[in-house]
TIRO-2110 file (N, C-alpha, C; in Angstrom, 1 decimal):
// TIRO-2110
26.9, -62.7, 77.7, N, 1, A
27.2, -61.9, 76.2, CA, 1, A
28.1, -60.7, 76.2, C, 1, A
28.6, -60.8, 75.3, N, 2, A
30.1, -59.7, 75.0, CA, 2, A
29.5, -58.2, 74.7, C, 2, A
30.1, -57.2, 75.6, N, 3, A
29.2, -55.7, 75.3, CA, 3, A
30.2, -55.0, 74.0, C, 3, A
29.4, -54.3, 73.2, N, 4, A
30.2, -53.3, 72.0, CA, 4, A
29.3, -52.2, 72.5, C, 4, A
30.4, -51.1, 73.1, N, 5, A
30.1, -49.8, 73.1, CA, 5, A
30.7, -49.4, 71.8, C, 5, A
29.7, -48.3, 71.3, N, 6, A
30.5, -47.5, 70.6, CA, 6, A
30.2, -46.2, 70.3, C, 6, A
31.0, -45.0, 69.6, N, 7, A
30.8, -43.7, 69.2, CA, 7, A
30.8, -43.3, 67.9, C, 7, A
30.2, -42.4, 67.5, N, 8, A
30.2, -41.8, 65.6, CA, 8, A
30.8, -40.5, 66.1, C, 8, A
31.4, -39.8, 64.7, N, 9, A
32.0, -39.1, 65.2, CA, 9, A
32.1, -38.1, 63.3, C, 9, A
31.9, -37.0, 63.2, N, 10, A
32.4, -36.6, 62.0, CA, 10, A
33.9, -36.4, 61.7, C, 10, A
34.2, -36.7, 60.8, N, 11, A
35.8, -36.5, 59.9, CA, 11, A
35.6, -35.8, 58.6, C, 11, A
36.9, -35.3, 58.0, N, 12, A
36.6, -34.8, 56.9, CA, 12, A
36.2, -36.0, 55.8, C, 12, A
36.6, -37.3, 56.2, N, 13, A
36.3, -38.6, 55.1, CA, 13, A
34.9, -38.8, 55.5, C, 13, A
34.4, -38.4, 56.6, N, 14, A
32.8, -39.4, 56.4, CA, 14, A
32.5, -39.4, 57.9, C, 14, A
31.8, -40.1, 57.9, N, 15, A
31.3, -40.3, 59.7, CA, 15, A
32.0, -41.8, 59.7, C, 15, A
32.7, -41.5, 61.0, N, 16, A
33.4, -42.6, 61.7, CA, 16, A
32.6, -43.3, 62.8, C, 16, A
32.9, -44.6, 62.6, N, 17, A
32.3, -45.4, 63.8, CA, 17, A
33.4, -46.1, 64.4, C, 17, A
33.5, -45.9, 65.9, N, 18, A
34.5, -46.8, 66.5, CA, 18, A
34.0, -47.5, 67.3, C, 18, A
33.8, -49.0, 67.4, N, 19, A
33.4, -49.7, 68.6, CA, 19, A
34.6, -50.4, 69.6, C, 19, A
34.0, -50.5, 70.5, N, 20, A
35.0, -51.6, 71.7, CA, 20, A
34.7, -52.6, 72.5, C, 20, A
34.9, -53.5, 72.6, N, 21, A
34.5, -54.9, 73.4, CA, 21, A
35.4, -54.0, 74.9, C, 21, A
35.2, -55.1, 76.0, N, 22, A
36.2, -55.2, 77.0, CA, 22, A
37.6, -55.1, 76.5, C, 22, A
37.9, -55.8, 75.8, N, 23, A
39.8, -56.5, 75.5, CA, 23, A
39.9, -55.0, 74.6, C, 23, A
39.4, -53.8, 73.7, N, 24, A
39.9, -52.6, 73.2, CA, 24, A
39.0, -52.5, 71.9, C, 24, A
39.5, -51.8, 71.1, N, 25, A
38.9, -51.4, 69.8, CA, 25, A
38.4, -52.6, 69.1, C, 25, A
37.0, -52.7, 68.6, N, 26, A
37.2, -54.2, 67.8, CA, 26, A
36.9, -53.9, 66.6, C, 26, A
36.2, -52.6, 66.6, N, 27, A
35.6, -52.0, 64.7, CA, 27, A
36.1, -51.0, 64.3, C, 27, A
36.2, -50.6, 63.1, N, 28, A
36.3, -49.1, 62.7, CA, 28, A
35.8, -49.0, 61.2, C, 28, A
34.8, -47.8, 61.1, N, 29, A
34.0, -48.1, 59.6, CA, 29, A
33.9, -46.5, 59.7, C, 29, A
34.0, -46.3, 58.4, N, 30, A
33.8, -44.9, 57.8, CA, 30, A
32.2, -45.0, 56.9, C, 30, A
31.5, -44.1, 56.6, N, 31, A
30.5, -43.7, 56.2, CA, 31, A
30.0, -42.6, 55.8, C, 31, A
28.9, -42.4, 55.2, N, 32, A
27.7, -41.1, 55.1, CA, 32, A
26.8, -41.3, 56.5, C, 32, A
26.2, -42.5, 56.9, N, 33, A
25.0, -42.2, 57.4, CA, 33, A
25.1, -43.2, 58.8, C, 33, A
25.1, -42.7, 60.0, N, 34, A
25.0, -43.2, 61.2, CA, 34, A
24.3, -44.7, 61.7, C, 34, A
23.5, -44.3, 61.0, N, 35, A
22.0, -45.9, 60.9, CA, 35, A
22.7, -46.6, 60.3, C, 35, A
23.5, -46.5, 58.9, N, 36, A
24.4, -48.0, 57.8, CA, 36, A
25.4, -48.1, 58.4, C, 36, A
26.4, -47.2, 59.2, N, 37, A
27.3, -47.8, 60.4, CA, 37, A
26.8, -48.1, 61.4, C, 37, A
25.5, -47.9, 62.0, N, 38, A
25.3, -49.1, 63.3, CA, 38, A
25.1, -50.4, 62.7, C, 38, A
24.1, -50.7, 61.4, N, 39, A
23.6, -51.6, 60.9, CA, 39, A
24.7, -52.5, 60.7, C, 39, A
25.8, -52.2, 60.2, N, 40, A
27.1, -52.7, 59.8, CA, 40, A
27.8, -53.0, 61.2, C, 40, A
28.1, -52.7, 61.8, N, 41, A
28.0, -53.1, 63.3, CA, 41, A
27.6, -54.0, 63.7, C, 41, A
26.1, -54.2, 64.1, N, 42, A
25.2, -55.1, 64.6, CA, 42, A
25.4, -56.6, 63.6, C, 42, A
25.4, -56.4, 62.3, N, 43, A
25.8, -57.5, 61.4, CA, 43, A
27.0, -58.2, 62.0, C, 43, A
27.9, -57.3, 62.0, N, 44, A
29.0, -58.0, 62.5, CA, 44, A
29.8, -58.6, 63.9, C, 44, A
28.8, -58.0, 64.5, N, 45, A
28.5, -58.5, 66.4, CA, 45, A
27.1, -59.2, 66.6, C, 45, A
26.4, -59.8, 66.0, N, 46, A
25.3, -60.0, 66.3, CA, 46, A
24.6, -60.5, 67.3, C, 46, A
25.7, -61.3, 68.2, N, 47, A
25.4, -61.8, 69.4, CA, 47, A
25.9, -60.8, 70.7, C, 47, A
26.4, -59.8, 70.5, N, 48, A
26.5, -58.9, 71.4, CA, 48, A
25.7, -58.0, 72.0, C, 48, A
25.7, -57.1, 72.9, N, 49, A
24.9, -56.0, 73.6, CA, 49, A
25.4, -54.9, 73.1, C, 49, A
24.8, -54.0, 72.5, N, 50, A
25.1, -52.8, 71.7, CA, 50, A
24.7, -51.8, 72.5, C, 50, A
25.8, -50.8, 72.7, N, 51, A
25.2, -49.3, 73.4, CA, 51, A
26.1, -48.2, 72.9, C, 51, A
25.6, -47.4, 72.8, N, 52, A
26.6, -45.5, 72.6, CA, 52, A
27.3, -45.6, 73.9, C, 52, A
28.6, -45.2, 73.8, N, 53, A
29.2, -44.9, 74.9, CA, 53, A
30.5, -43.6, 74.6, C, 53, A
29.8, -42.7, 74.6, N, 54, A
30.5, -41.5, 73.8, CA, 54, A
31.6, -41.0, 74.7, C, 54, A
31.4, -41.2, 76.2, N, 55, A
32.4, -40.9, 77.2, CA, 55, A
33.4, -41.5, 77.2, C, 55, A
33.3, -43.0, 76.9, N, 56, A
34.0, -44.0, 77.3, CA, 56, A
35.0, -43.9, 75.9, C, 56, A
34.6, -43.6, 74.9, N, 57, A
35.2, -43.7, 73.7, CA, 57, A
35.7, -42.7, 73.0, C, 57, A
34.9, -41.8, 73.3, N, 58, A
35.6, -40.4, 72.9, CA, 58, A
36.8, -40.1, 72.6, C, 58, A
37.8, -40.3, 73.6, N, 59, A
39.7, -40.2, 73.4, CA, 59, A
39.8, -41.0, 72.3, C, 59, A
39.6, -42.2, 72.2, N, 60, A
40.1, -43.1, 71.5, CA, 60, A
40.0, -43.0, 70.0, C, 60, A
38.3, -42.5, 69.6, N, 61, A
37.7, -41.9, 68.6, CA, 61, A
38.6, -40.5, 68.2, C, 61, A
39.2, -39.8, 69.1, N, 62, A
39.4, -38.4, 69.0, CA, 62, A
41.1, -38.8, 68.5, C, 62, A
41.9, -40.0, 68.5, N, 63, A
43.1, -39.9, 68.2, CA, 63, A
42.9, -40.6, 67.0, C, 63, A
41.6, -41.8, 66.3, N, 64, A
41.8, -41.9, 65.1, CA, 64, A
41.5, -40.5, 64.3, C, 64, A
40.5, -39.5, 64.7, N, 65, A
40.3, -38.3, 63.9, CA, 65, A
41.9, -37.4, 63.7, C, 65, A
42.5, -37.8, 65.0, N, 66, A
44.0, -37.0, 64.2, CA, 66, A
44.7, -37.8, 63.7, C, 66, A
44.6, -38.9, 63.8, N, 67, A
45.3, -39.8, 62.8, CA, 67, A
45.1, -39.2, 61.1, C, 67, A
43.8, -39.5, 60.7, N, 68, A
43.1, -39.0, 59.9, CA, 68, A
43.7, -37.5, 59.1, C, 68, A
43.8, -36.8, 60.0, N, 69, A
43.8, -35.1, 60.0, CA, 69, A
45.5, -35.0, 59.7, C, 69, A
46.7, -36.2, 60.1, N, 70, A
48.1, -36.0, 60.0, CA, 70, A
48.5, -35.8, 61.0, C, 70, A
47.7, -35.1, 62.0, N, 71, A
48.2, -34.5, 63.5, CA, 71, A
48.9, -35.4, 64.4, C, 71, A
48.2, -36.7, 63.9, N, 72, A
49.2, -38.1, 64.8, CA, 72, A
49.2, -39.2, 63.8, C, 72, A
50.8, -39.2, 63.7, N, 73, A
51.0, -40.4, 62.9, CA, 73, A
51.0, -41.6, 63.3, C, 73, A
51.2, -41.9, 64.7, N, 74, A
51.1, -43.3, 65.4, CA, 74, A
50.1, -43.3, 66.3, C, 74, A
49.2, -44.5, 66.5, N, 75, A
48.0, -44.4, 67.3, CA, 75, A
48.6, -45.5, 68.5, C, 75, A
47.7, -45.2, 69.4, N, 76, A
48.3, -45.7, 71.0, CA, 76, A
47.0, -46.3, 71.2, C, 76, A
46.3, -47.5, 71.1, N, 77, A
44.9, -48.2, 71.4, CA, 77, A
44.9, -49.2, 71.8, C, 77, A
44.4, -49.6, 72.6, N, 78, A
44.2, -51.1, 73.0, CA, 78, A
43.1, -51.7, 71.6, C, 78, A
44.0, -53.0, 71.6, N, 79, A
43.2, -53.6, 70.5, CA, 79, A
42.4, -54.8, 70.7, C, 79, A
41.2, -55.0, 70.1, N, 80, A
41.0, -56.5, 70.1, CA, 80, A
40.7, -57.1, 68.7, C, 80, A
41.7, -57.9, 68.7, N, 81, A
41.7, -57.8, 67.2, CA, 81, A
41.2, -59.6, 67.0, C, 81, A
40.3, -59.6, 65.9, N, 82, A
39.9, -61.0, 65.7, CA, 82, A
40.1, -61.4, 64.6, C, 82, A
41.2, -62.6, 64.1, N, 83, A
41.1, -63.3, 63.1, CA, 83, A
42.1, -64.2, 62.9, C, 83, A
42.6, -65.0, 62.1, N, 84, A
43.5, -66.4, 62.1, CA, 84, A
44.6, -65.5, 62.2, C, 84, A
45.2, -66.5, 62.6, N, 85, A
46.8, -65.8, 63.1, CA, 85, A
47.4, -65.1, 61.5, C, 85, A
47.4, -66.1, 60.4, N, 86, A
47.3, -65.4, 59.3, CA, 86, A
47.2, -64.1, 59.1, C, 86, A
46.2, -64.0, 59.1, N, 87, A
45.6, -62.6, 59.0, CA, 87, A
46.2, -61.6, 59.9, C, 87, A
46.3, -61.9, 61.3, N, 88, A
47.2, -61.0, 62.0, CA, 88, A
48.7, -60.9, 61.7, C, 88, A
49.0, -61.6, 61.0, N, 89, A
50.4, -61.6, 60.9, CA, 89, A
50.4, -60.6, 59.5, C, 89, A
49.5, -60.4, 58.8, N, 90, A
49.5, -59.5, 57.4, CA, 90, A
48.7, -58.2, 57.9, C, 90, A
47.9, -57.9, 59.2, N, 91, A
47.7, -56.8, 59.6, CA, 91, A
48.9, -56.4, 60.2, C, 91, A
49.7, -57.3, 61.2, N, 92, A
51.2, -56.4, 61.8, CA, 92, A
51.6, -55.8, 61.0, C, 92, A
52.1, -56.9, 59.5, N, 93, A
52.7, -56.4, 58.4, CA, 93, A
52.5, -55.0, 57.5, C, 93, A
51.2, -54.9, 58.2, N, 94, A
50.3, -53.2, 57.6, CA, 94, A
50.7, -52.4, 58.3, C, 94, A
50.9, -52.9, 59.8, N, 95, A
51.0, -51.5, 60.9, CA, 95, A
52.7, -51.5, 60.8, C, 95, A
53.4, -52.0, 60.1, N, 96, A
54.6, -51.6, 60.0, CA, 96, A
55.0, -50.8, 58.8, C, 96, A
53.7, -50.5, 57.9, N, 97, A
54.1, -49.7, 56.8, CA, 97, A
54.4, -48.2, 57.2, C, 97, A
55.5, -47.4, 57.2, N, 98, A
55.3, -46.0, 57.9, CA, 98, A
54.2, -45.3, 56.9, C, 98, A
53.9, -44.6, 58.2, N, 99, A
52.6, -43.5, 57.7, CA, 99, A
53.2, -42.7, 56.4, C, 99, A
52.4, -42.7, 55.4, N, 100, A
52.3, -41.7, 54.2, CA, 100, A
53.0, -43.0, 52.8, C, 100, A
53.4, -44.1, 53.4, N, 101, A
54.1, -44.7, 52.1, CA, 101, A
53.1, -46.1, 51.9, C, 101, A
53.6, -46.4, 51.2, N, 102, A
52.6, -48.0, 50.5, CA, 102, A
53.6, -49.3, 50.4, C, 102, A
52.7, -50.2, 50.1, N, 103, A
53.5, -51.4, 49.9, CA, 103, A
52.9, -52.1, 49.1, C, 103, A
53.2, -53.0, 48.2, N, 104, A
52.3, -53.9, 47.4, CA, 104, A
52.1, -55.4, 48.0, C, 104, A
50.6, -55.4, 47.7, N, 105, A
50.4, -56.8, 48.5, CA, 105, A
51.7, -57.9, 48.0, C, 105, A
52.4, -57.8, 47.2, N, 106, A
53.4, -59.0, 47.0, CA, 106, A
54.4, -58.7, 47.5, C, 106, A
55.0, -57.5, 48.1, N, 107, A
55.8, -56.9, 49.1, CA, 107, A
55.6, -57.6, 50.3, C, 107, A
54.2, -57.6, 50.7, N, 108, A
53.9, -57.9, 52.3, CA, 108, A
53.8, -59.1, 52.2, C, 108, A
53.3, -60.0, 50.9, N, 109, A
53.7, -61.2, 51.1, CA, 109, A
55.2, -61.9, 51.3, C, 109, A
55.9, -61.2, 50.5, N, 110, A
57.4, -61.7, 50.8, CA, 110, A
57.7, -61.3, 51.9, C, 110, A
57.4, -60.2, 52.7, N, 111, A
58.0, -60.0, 54.4, CA, 111, A
57.1, -60.7, 55.2, C, 111, A
56.5, -61.9, 54.8, N, 112, A
56.0, -62.5, 56.0, CA, 112, A
56.9, -64.0, 55.7, C, 112, A
57.8, -64.0, 55.0, N, 113, A
58.9, -64.7, 54.8, CA, 113, A
58.2, -65.9, 54.4, C, 113, A
57.4, -66.4, 53.8, N, 114, A
56.8, -67.6, 53.1, CA, 114, A
56.5, -67.7, 51.6, C, 114, A
55.6, -68.3, 51.2, N, 115, A
54.8, -68.8, 49.9, CA, 115, A
53.8, -67.8, 49.6, C, 115, A
53.5, -66.9, 50.5, N, 116, A
52.2, -66.4, 50.7, CA, 116, A
51.7, -65.6, 49.3, C, 116, A
50.8, -66.1, 48.9, N, 117, A
50.1, -65.5, 47.6, CA, 117, A
49.5, -64.0, 47.8, C, 117, A
49.9, -63.3, 46.7, N, 118, A
49.6, -61.5, 47.3, CA, 118, A
48.0, -61.6, 47.4, C, 118, A
47.3, -62.4, 47.0, N, 119, A
45.6, -63.0, 47.0, CA, 119, A
45.4, -63.2, 48.6, C, 119, A
46.4, -63.8, 49.2, N, 120, A
45.5, -64.3, 50.3, CA, 120, A
45.9, -63.2, 51.2, C, 120, A
47.1, -61.9, 50.7, N, 121, A
47.3, -60.8, 51.4, CA, 121, A
46.1, -59.8, 51.3, C, 121, A
45.3, -59.9, 50.1, N, 122, A
44.8, -58.8, 49.8, CA, 122, A
43.2, -59.7, 50.5, C, 122, A
43.0, -61.0, 50.7, N, 123, A
41.8, -61.2, 51.2, CA, 123, A
42.0, -61.2, 53.1, C, 123, A
43.0, -60.8, 53.5, N, 124, A
43.2, -60.7, 54.9, CA, 124, A
43.1, -59.2, 54.9, C, 124, A
43.6, -58.5, 54.2, N, 125, A
43.4, -57.0, 54.3, CA, 125, A
41.8, -56.6, 54.2, C, 125, A
41.0, -57.5, 53.3, N, 126, A
39.5, -57.1, 53.0, CA, 126, A
38.7, -57.4, 54.2, C, 126, A
39.4, -58.5, 54.8, N, 127, A
38.5, -58.9, 56.5, CA, 127, A
39.1, -58.0, 57.7, C, 127, A
39.5, -56.9, 57.3, N, 128, A
40.1, -56.2, 58.3, CA, 128, A
39.3, -55.3, 59.2, C, 128, A
38.8, -55.4, 60.2, N, 129, A
37.6, -54.8, 60.9, CA, 129, A
38.5, -53.6, 61.6, C, 129, A
39.3, -53.4, 61.8, N, 130, A
39.9, -52.3, 62.4, CA, 130, A
41.0, -51.4, 61.4, C, 130, A
40.3, -51.2, 60.1, N, 131, A
40.7, -50.4, 58.8, CA, 131, A
41.1, -49.1, 59.5, C, 131, A
41.9, -48.3, 59.5, N, 132, A
42.8, -47.1, 59.4, CA, 132, A
43.6, -47.5, 60.6, C, 132, A
43.4, -48.0, 61.9, N, 133, A
44.2, -48.2, 62.4, CA, 133, A
45.2, -49.4, 62.0, C, 133, A
44.7, -50.2, 61.5, N, 134, A
45.5, -51.6, 61.3, CA, 134, A
45.3, -50.8, 59.1, C, 134, A
46.3, -50.1, 58.8, N, 135, A
46.0, -49.3, 57.5, CA, 135, A
46.1, -50.1, 56.3, C, 135, A
45.3, -50.5, 56.1, N, 136, A
45.1, -51.5, 54.8, CA, 136, A
45.1, -50.9, 53.4, C, 136, A
44.8, -49.2, 53.6, N, 137, A
44.7, -48.4, 52.1, CA, 137, A
46.4, -48.5, 51.9, C, 137, A
47.3, -49.1, 52.7, N, 138, A
48.7, -48.7, 52.3, CA, 138, A
48.9, -50.2, 51.3, C, 138, A
48.0, -50.8, 51.4, N, 139, A
48.5, -51.8, 50.6, CA, 139, A
47.9, -51.5, 48.9, C, 139, A
48.7, -51.8, 48.0, N, 140, A
48.2, -51.6, 46.4, CA, 140, A
48.4, -52.7, 45.5, C, 140, A
48.1, -52.5, 44.2, N, 141, A
48.8, -53.8, 43.3, CA, 141, A
50.2, -53.7, 43.3, C, 141, A
50.7, -54.6, 42.3, N, 142, A
51.9, -55.0, 42.1, CA, 142, A
52.3, -53.7, 41.4, C, 142, A
51.5, -53.5, 40.3, N, 143, A
51.9, -52.5, 39.2, CA, 143, A
51.5, -51.1, 39.8, C, 143, A
51.4, -50.5, 41.2, N, 144, A
51.5, -49.2, 41.9, CA, 144, A
49.6, -49.2, 41.5, C, 144, A
48.5, -50.0, 40.8, N, 145, A
47.5, -49.3, 41.1, CA, 145, A
47.1, -49.7, 42.1, C, 145, A
46.0, -48.8, 42.9, N, 146, A
45.3, -48.6, 43.5, CA, 146, A
43.9, -50.0, 43.5, C, 146, A
44.1, -51.2, 44.7, N, 147, A
43.0, -51.9, 44.3, CA, 147, A
42.3, -52.0, 45.4, C, 147, A
40.8, -52.8, 45.4, N, 148, A
40.1, -53.3, 46.4, CA, 148, A
40.1, -52.1, 47.9, C, 148, A
39.2, -51.3, 47.9, N, 149, A
39.5, -51.2, 49.4, CA, 149, A
37.5, -51.2, 50.1, C, 149, A
37.1, -51.3, 51.1, N, 150, A
36.0, -51.8, 51.8, CA, 150, A
35.5, -50.0, 52.0, C, 150, A
35.8, -49.2, 51.9, N, 151, A
34.9, -47.9, 51.0, CA, 151, A
35.2, -47.1, 50.5, C, 151, A
36.0, -47.8, 49.5, N, 152, A
35.7, -47.3, 47.3, CA, 152, A
37.6, -46.9, 47.8, C, 152, A
37.5, -47.1, 46.5, N, 153, A
38.9, -46.3, 45.5, CA, 153, A
39.1, -45.0, 46.0, C, 153, A
38.3, -44.1, 46.2, N, 154, A
37.9, -42.6, 46.2, CA, 154, A
38.5, -42.2, 47.7, C, 154, A
37.9, -43.0, 48.4, N, 155, A
38.3, -42.8, 50.1, CA, 155, A
39.9, -43.6, 50.2, C, 155, A
40.2, -44.4, 49.3, N, 156, A
41.5, -44.9, 49.9, CA, 156, A
42.6, -43.9, 49.1, C, 156, A
42.1, -43.4, 48.1, N, 157, A
43.5, -42.2, 47.4, CA, 157, A
43.2, -41.0, 48.3, C, 157, A
42.4, -40.6, 48.7, N, 158, A
41.6, -39.7, 49.5, CA, 158, A
42.8, -39.9, 50.8, C, 158, A
43.0, -41.1, 51.3, N, 159, A
43.9, -41.2, 52.5, CA, 159, A
45.5, -41.6, 52.0, C, 159, A
45.9, -41.7, 51.0, N, 160, A
46.7, -41.7, 50.9, CA, 160, A
47.4, -40.5, 50.4, C, 160, A
46.6, -39.7, 49.9, N, 161, A
47.0, -38.2, 49.1, CA, 161, A
47.4, -37.4, 50.5, C, 161, A
46.3, -37.5, 51.7, N, 162, A
46.5, -37.0, 52.8, CA, 162, A
47.9, -37.3, 53.6, C, 162, A
48.0, -38.7, 53.6, N, 163, A
49.1, -39.2, 54.7, CA, 163, A
50.4, -38.7, 53.6, C, 163, A
50.7, -38.7, 52.2, N, 164, A
51.9, -38.0, 51.6, CA, 164, A
52.1, -36.8, 52.1, C, 164, A
51.0, -35.8, 52.0, N, 165, A
51.2, -34.4, 52.0, CA, 165, A
51.4, -34.3, 53.4, C, 165, A
51.1, -34.8, 54.3, N, 166, A
51.4, -34.5, 55.8, CA, 166, A
52.8, -34.9, 56.0, C, 166, A
53.1, -36.1, 55.8, N, 167, A
55.1, -36.9, 55.8, CA, 167, A
55.7, -36.5, 54.9, C, 167, A
55.1, -35.7, 53.8, N, 168, A
56.4, -35.5, 53.0, CA, 168, A
56.7, -36.5, 52.2, C, 168, A
55.9, -37.9, 52.4, N, 169, A
56.4, -39.0, 51.6, CA, 169, A
56.4, -39.1, 50.0, C, 169, A
57.5, -39.3, 49.1, N, 170, A
57.2, -39.3, 47.8, CA, 170, A
55.6, -39.6, 47.0, C, 170, A
55.5, -39.2, 46.4, N, 171, A
54.2, -39.7, 45.1, CA, 171, A
54.5, -40.7, 44.9, C, 171, A
55.4, -41.4, 44.8, N, 172, A
55.3, -42.7, 44.1, CA, 172, A
54.1, -43.8, 44.7, C, 172, A
53.8, -44.6, 44.1, N, 173, A
52.9, -45.4, 45.5, CA, 173, A
53.7, -46.7, 45.7, C, 173, A
54.6, -47.4, 45.0, N, 174, A
55.3, -48.4, 45.6, CA, 174, A
56.5, -48.2, 46.2, C, 174, A
57.1, -48.8, 47.0, N, 175, A
58.5, -48.7, 47.7, CA, 175, A
59.4, -49.5, 47.3, C, 175, A
59.5, -50.1, 46.3, N, 176, A
60.3, -51.2, 45.7, CA, 176, A
60.3, -51.7, 44.4, C, 176, A
60.7, -52.6, 44.1, N, 177, A
60.7, -53.4, 43.0, CA, 177, A
59.4, -54.0, 42.6, C, 177, A
58.4, -54.0, 43.7, N, 178, A
57.2, -54.8, 43.6, CA, 178, A
56.7, -55.8, 44.5, C, 178, A
END
């Protein structure tokens, strides 16, 4: 049975739950209530042994909090990434988007070098269990509009606004023609 350890912390954008398997960080979630966050974790890893482990995970959670605050633009965390090859390619493309910048789903699809559809990229973003570390909030619609986000468009906008403010990135949402 796999062990999944977790910790919860306060952030400016809500409660953070960070969980790790022996392989590294495997789950990140934002919300308002620890019980709801823990329930989501239990549902995502139903066959794992779950336990809080603030001492082991506190430093990793602190890195994510600094990232949210804008005092740390790069994260150096071991990751236990679980997804298909295509999903992992999308997630690594998301990690390549500079802090404070965005890319459209179409731009991300084209960067993968094939006939990948923007909707497939959006589906990969939706299945990202390491959001914030793998910054799916930096993916936007072709027209520059914010589209779906696991924790709501309001949080997505707040995250993008904070990153732009800290990085001095331009206010425009897309970095090219689409």
